[in-house]
N, C-alpha and C positions, 0 to 999 in steps of 0.2 A: 504494500500500500504506500503510495507516494504522499509525503506530507503536503498539506495545503500551504498556500502563502501565509494564511493567518496563523497556522500553527508554528511555522518557521519564525514569523515575526514575534509571536508570543514567546518562543524559546529564546530569541535574541534579546528581547526586552528583559525577561527574567534573568538571563545571564548578566546583563548590564547592571541590573539592580543588585544582584548578589555580589558581583565584583565591587561595586561601589560601596556596599556595606562592609565588605571585608577590608578594602583599602582604608575606609574611614576608621574602622576599628584598629587598624595597624598604624594610624596616623600618617598615612600616605595620601594627603589631601589632594594633591594635584592629580593623582590617579583616580581618586574618588570623584573628582569633578569630571574628568574625562569619561569615566564609565557611566556616570549619571547623565551626562549630555548624550551619550550614545543611546541610552534607554529612552530619553525624552525625544529623540528624533523619531522613534517608533511610536511612542504614545506621548505626545506633547503636553497633555493635560493631566497626566497621572500624578496624583498627590505624593505618593511615597518617593518616587524618583525626584520630584521637584523639591521635596524637603531635604533629601540627601544632598542634592546639588547646593541648596541654600546653606545647609549646615557645613558642608565641605568648604565652600567659598568663605564662610565666616571664620572657620578654624584655620584656614591656610595661612593668613598673616600671623596668627599666634605661633604656628609651627616655625615660621621663619624667625620670629623673635626668640623663640626658645633655642633654636639652633645657633643663632648669633650669640646669645648669652652664654650658652654652654661653650662655644668656641672661644669666646672672650675669656672665660674662666680658665680654660686649659692654657691659653696663651699667657695669661697673667701668672699662672702656676709655673710655667716654664721659665718665666722671667723672675721667679721668686718674689713676686709681689703678692704676698699672702692675703692681705686685706682686700685688694682689688679682686683677686681670684675668688675669695669667699663671697664678696658682694655680687659678682657676676653669677656665681653658682646659685645664690639665693634668688636672684632675678629669674633664673631658669626654673627654680623650684616653685616660685609663685605662679608661673605659667603652667607648669605641669607638676603639681604636687605628687610625690610618691614615685617619680620617674627614677628607675634604678641607675641610669647614667649619671644623674645629678648626685645621687648617693655615693657612687664610686668616685666621682671627682672630688666631692667634699671629704671623703675618707683619704684620698691621695693628698689633698691640701694639708690635712692634719698630720699625715705621716711625714711629708716633705718639710713642713714647717718645723716640726719637732726635731727632725734630723739635721736641718741646716742652721738651727738656732743654737 
């Protein structure tokens, strides 16, 4: 039995929504936006895909802020600027409380600071 155009479109839509949800869950907001937009090309007025797109677009700038703060913290750590490193790590932690990367950086700051002082 040959699939109908409608069943193929429905499968592509569902795949797009599923991928968007997974990417969002993994904090891959750019990919979540892309997958949501693919789903919305098939069903432009579908509420779930529209919400996923809106949420991913809203979270994307925060993800960039988080990455920048975490990178700044690591950079300050390498320069042995402990206070600046800790401040940048705390900035990242405010954006993503409980993120294990921040916890690892803060632990490294404490270790390096005690070693080099």
